[in-house]
N, C-alpha and C positions, 0 to 999 in steps of 0.2 A: 601349497604343496600337499599332495595326497600321501597320507601315511598308510603303508601297505603291510599288513600283518601276514607274515609269510613263513611257510615251511615247505620243503621241496617235495610236495605230493601233487597228484593230478589236478585237484581243484584250484589250489593256489597258482599252479603253472598256467592255467587259463588266463588268470588276471595278469600274470607276468607278461604273457604274450600280448594281451590287449595293450598294456601300458607301453611296451616296447614298440608295437606296431603303430600306435597312435601318437607317440612322441610326447605324451603328457609327463610333466615332472612329478616324481614321486620319491618317497623315502622308504626304504625297506626297514621294517621293524621285525626282527627275528622273533619267531614264536616256536620254541622248541617243544613240539607236541609229544616227543618221546620222554621228555622230562615232566610233562604235565602242565606246562605253562599256560595252556588254554583253559585250565580250570581255576586260575587265579581270579579273585574278585575284580581286579583291575581290567583283565581282558573280558570277563563276562559282562562288564558294564558296556563293552563294545559289541560283543556277540553273546547274548544270553545262552545260545546253543553250544557254546564252548568248542567251536571248531574253526579251523583255518579254511579259507582266508576271511579277512575282513578289511575294510578300509575306513579311514576317517578323512573326509574331504571337507576342509574348513571345519564347520561344526556338525557336519552330517555323518552319522555312522551308517554303514551299509554292510550287511553280512550275507553269506551264501554267494557262491561264485557266479551263478547266473543272474542273481539280483544285482551284483556289482557290475557285470557286463552290461546289463540293461540300463542301469543308472548312469554309468559313465558314457555309454554311447549316446543316450538321449541328452544328457547335460552338455556334452562337448561336441556333439554332432559327428562322432567318429564310428565308422564301421556299422552304422545302423541300418544300412540297406535303403531301398526306395520306399517312400510312403505307401505306394500302392501294393507293396509286398509285405506290409506289416502283419497281416493275418498269417501268412505263410511263415514269416520269421518267428512269431510267437509260438506257432504250432511246433516247429522244429526245436526251438529252445526248450519248450516244455517236454517234448519227447526225450531230449537229452537229460533234462533236469530230473524228470520223474521216472525215466525208464533206463536208457542206456547207461547213465552214470551210476545210479544206485544198484542196478543188477550186476554191473561190472564189479562194483565194490564188494557186494556180497559173494560173488563168484570167487574173487580173490580171497576173501575171508575164509570161506568154508574149504577152499582147496589148499590154502597155504597157512592159515593162522589159527583155525579152530583147534582146540585141544583134543577133540574127538573127530575122527573122519566119518561123518554121517553121509552115507551114500545118497539118501533122499535129498538132503540139503545141497550136496555137491551137484547132483544131477539137475535139481530144480533151478538153481541160480546159474549154472553153466548154460543150460538150455535156453533160459530166458535171455541171458547175455547174447548168445548166438542168434536168437530170434530177432533181437533189436539190431544186431549187425546185419542180418538178412534184410530187414526193412530198409535200413539206410543204404545198403549196397544196391538194392533195387531202385531206390530213389535217385542214386547218383549215376545211374546209367546214362551216358550222354551229357552229363553235367560236369562243369569244372568246380562249381561251388554248391553248397547246400541250398542256398536261397538266391534266386536271381542269377545275375551274371557278374557278380563282384564278391570279393572277400568281405565277410561280415562276422558279427559276433556269433552267429550260428556255427561257422567254421572254427572259430576260436574255441568255443565251448566243446565241440566234438573232439577237437585235436587233443585236449587235455587228457581224456581217457583213452582214446584210440592209440595214443602214444604208448600205452601199456598193454597192447593187444596180446602179446605173448604171455604176459602174467595173467591176464584175464581168461584167455581162451586156451592156452597151452602152446606148445612149440610151433604148431602150424601158423599161429598168429593170423595174419591177414590173407594167407594163401587162398582160403575158400571165398574171399570177398574181393574180386579183382577191381571192382569200381571203387571201393574204399581204398584199396592199396594204391591205385593211381591217384586218387584225390589226396591221400595222406602224403605221398611222395612230393606232390606239388606244394602242399601247404608247408611241409617240413623243410623245404628248400628255401623258404623265405628268409631273408637276412634277419628279420625280427625274431624268428625262432632261435637262431643261433645266439642272439643276445639274451633272449628269455632263458635259455638253458644255462646261462652263466649267472643268472640272478641267484644270490645266496651262496654261491660256491666258495666265497671267501669267509663264510660264517662257520664256526666250529659247532655244528649241530651234533647232538648225541646220535650215535650210529647203532649201538647195540640194542637189539630188541629183547631186553631182559624182562624180569618181572615188573620193574618200575614202569617200563614202556608199555607192557601189556595192560597194567592197571590204568595208565593214562589214556591209552587208546580205547579200551573196552571197560569203562568204569561200571557199567551196568552188570558186568559179570562178577563183580566183587561186592561183598557186603559193605555198607557204609560203616565207618568207625567214628 
């Protein structure tokens, strides 16, 4: 049984979708990141980087959402794509892992969470998020999936953040990106997405983003005590 350390944020949602799509058995282990549970010694023994998600599969720990997707797809033969498309798969996974995801997160932070509204930072990360969307939109022209002709972990990984397009980009969301919008509508209609969205909804996670939550989310902004 896979133990899945979960909080309802974009990166854990990728893993939730993979698990629901693949049919693998798993146990949700709540990790309330607004309470700072990711910083406990017990969890840092699983993920030294103190972030969700993480899994423990038998005796193997895996952390970082894209590493988890790669590990599970390779071990269990699920959503891995065709062997001859391995290079393309790795390329788009790293594009999401090192580009689309982080710049989306920083765009959200500086537009919505930073204590000071810094025009340079807001513009920098918003424009880079938009640029990554433009790259993906161009790639998806005439394509149903990101890699090859079947649903893979590349689609799973991109879905997690693109689901938050209006938060990342503003009210227009996917309107300027018709190919992504078409792709997203198709992915989002999958039954596994409906199931993934229900993961953790029965857990009483902290909801208020107060000082405790800010310190838990952004520990480097505060002096150590």
